[in-house]
C-alpha positions as CSV (number, residue, x, y, z in Angstrom):
1,M,-0.2,-0.3,0.0
2,R,2.8,2.5,1.1
3,K,4.5,1.8,-2.1
4,L,1.2,2.6,-4.5
5,I,0.8,5.8,-2.6
6,T,4.2,6.8,-3.2
7,V,4.0,5.7,-7.3
8,I,1.0,7.7,-7.3
9,A,2.2,10.8,-6.0
10,T,5.4,10.9,-7.8
11,L,3.2,10.8,-11.1
12,G,0.8,13.1,-9.7
13,L,4.0,15.5,-9.5
14,M,5.5,14.6,-12.6
15,L,1.8,15.4,-14.4
16,S,1.5,18.7,-12.1
17,F,5.2,20.0,-13.6
18,S,4.0,19.0,-17.1
19,F,1.5,21.3,-17.1
20,A,3.1,24.2,-15.3
21,Q,5.1,24.6,-18.5
22,F,5.1,28.1,-18.7
23,E,5.0,30.4,-15.8
24,K,3.2,33.8,-15.5
25,G,5.4,36.7,-16.3
26,T,6.7,34.5,-19.3
27,M,7.1,36.4,-22.4
28,S,7.3,35.0,-25.9
29,A,8.0,36.3,-29.8
30,G,8.1,34.2,-32.7
31,G,6.5,34.3,-36.5
32,T,6.3,32.9,-39.8
33,L,7.7,33.8,-43.1
34,G,6.1,32.3,-45.9
35,W,6.3,32.0,-49.7
36,S,3.9,30.5,-52.4
37,S,3.7,29.8,-56.4
38,S,0.3,29.5,-58.0
39,T,0.1,27.7,-61.6
40,Y,-2.6,27.2,-63.8
41,D,-2.1,25.1,-66.8
42,G,1.6,24.8,-66.6
43,E,1.9,28.9,-66.6
44,A,3.0,30.8,-63.4
45,V,-0.6,32.7,-62.2
46,S,0.7,34.4,-59.1
47,S,3.4,34.2,-55.9
48,T,2.8,35.2,-52.6
49,L,5.2,36.4,-49.6
50,T,3.8,36.5,-46.3
51,I,5.3,37.7,-43.2
52,A,3.8,37.0,-39.4
53,P,5.5,38.4,-36.5
54,S,3.8,37.9,-33.0
55,V,4.7,38.3,-29.4
56,G,2.7,37.0,-26.2
57,Y,2.5,37.6,-22.3
58,F,1.7,34.7,-20.2
59,A,-0.9,36.6,-17.9
60,M,-1.2,33.2,-15.8
61,D,0.4,29.8,-15.8
62,N,0.2,28.2,-19.2
63,L,-2.2,30.7,-20.3
64,G,-0.7,33.7,-22.6
65,V,-2.2,36.5,-24.1
66,N,-1.1,37.3,-27.9
67,F,-0.7,40.3,-30.7
68,G,0.1,39.7,-33.9
69,L,0.8,41.4,-37.4
70,S,0.4,39.9,-40.2
71,M,1.7,41.1,-44.3
72,V,1.0,39.5,-47.5
73,T,1.6,40.5,-50.9
74,A,-0.1,38.7,-54.0
75,T,1.6,39.5,-56.9
76,P,-0.4,38.0,-60.1
77,E,1.9,37.1,-63.2
78,G,2.3,40.4,-65.2
79,G,0.4,42.9,-62.5
80,D,0.9,44.7,-59.7
81,G,0.6,43.1,-56.3
82,V,-1.8,43.9,-53.6
83,T,-1.0,43.7,-50.0
84,T,-3.2,43.2,-47.3
85,T,-2.0,43.7,-43.6
86,A,-3.7,42.2,-40.7
87,F,-3.4,42.9,-36.9
88,G,-5.0,40.1,-34.1
89,L,-5.4,40.1,-30.2
90,G,-6.3,36.5,-28.7
91,A,-5.4,33.9,-26.2
92,K,-3.7,30.6,-26.3
93,Y,-3.6,27.4,-23.7
94,Y,-0.5,25.6,-23.3
95,M,-0.5,21.4,-22.1
96,N,2.7,20.3,-22.4
97,S,3.8,20.8,-26.0
98,M,0.2,21.2,-27.1
99,Y,-1.9,24.5,-27.6
100,A,-5.2,25.7,-28.2
101,G,-6.7,29.3,-28.5
102,G,-8.2,32.2,-30.5
103,S,-7.9,35.3,-31.8
104,F,-10.0,38.3,-32.7
105,N,-8.7,39.8,-36.2
106,S,-9.1,43.0,-38.7
107,L,-7.7,42.7,-42.0
108,T,-7.3,45.7,-44.6
109,A,-6.3,45.5,-48.3
110,G,-5.5,48.7,-50.1
111,E,-8.4,51.1,-50.2
112,A,-10.8,48.8,-49.2
113,D,-12.9,48.8,-45.8
114,A,-11.5,46.4,-42.7
115,V,-13.2,42.9,-42.3
116,T,-12.8,41.0,-38.9
117,H,-12.9,37.4,-38.5
118,L,-12.5,34.7,-35.4
119,L,-8.9,32.7,-35.7
120,I,-9.5,29.5,-33.9
121,E,-6.3,27.7,-33.7
122,A,-4.4,24.6,-32.2
123,G,-0.7,23.1,-32.5
124,Y,2.1,21.5,-31.2
125,L,5.8,22.7,-29.8
126,Y,8.7,21.1,-31.2
127,G,11.8,21.9,-28.8
128,L,14.8,22.8,-31.0
129,S,16.3,24.2,-27.6
130,D,15.7,25.3,-24.1
131,A,13.7,28.5,-25.2
132,V,13.2,27.7,-28.9
133,F,10.3,25.7,-30.6
134,L,9.4,24.8,-33.8
135,D,5.6,25.7,-34.2
136,A,3.4,23.6,-36.3
137,G,-0.3,24.5,-36.0
138,F,-3.7,24.4,-37.8
139,D,-6.4,27.6,-38.1
140,Y,-9.7,27.8,-39.1
141,T,-10.9,31.4,-39.8
142,M,-14.3,32.1,-39.4
143,G,-15.8,35.4,-41.3
144,M,-17.7,38.0,-39.1
145,G,-20.7,40.4,-39.7
146,D,-20.7,41.0,-43.1
147,N,-17.4,39.2,-44.2
148,K,-18.6,35.7,-45.0
149,A,-14.7,34.3,-46.1
150,G,-13.6,31.5,-43.7
151,G,-10.8,29.0,-44.5
152,M,-8.3,26.4,-43.0
153,A,-4.8,26.3,-42.9
154,L,-1.7,24.1,-41.9
155,G,1.7,26.2,-41.2
156,V,4.8,26.3,-39.0
157,G,6.9,29.1,-37.8
158,V,9.6,29.4,-34.8
159,V,8.7,30.8,-31.4
160,T,10.8,31.2,-28.3
161,F,9.8,31.6,-24.8
162,F,11.9,33.9,-22.2
């Protein structure tokens, strides 16, 4: 009986330490950089460059508040590029190397009015060192108000915690 209690207590401590990975006051910085090219019937149609930095602050253990920016430039072959910029504010909850969260985002493209959407995300952090992680995630975007656009995306980025 004594060994069983010792084993249960040890497992409980290990489990509690694994959930206290990110403590209150920890900050994060990261982002993604991407490029894509589209073709149609073997001909180049467009190319897209994405730059999306983000910062975060853990308001409580394992719960980070995040602010992100995004700039996407899409250039049709032989045409002028269109640049969209977006900013978002949200939160992520971390459990071991996994996280889930959401954010409210506002997007503008040239002279057009800003559109808003809700981003729901989940992902996995793969440790490259003690404080630097490869961030592989899934995003679901849902338009809000008159914006009926939505979509899904897979992405990879790098994030550091300090």
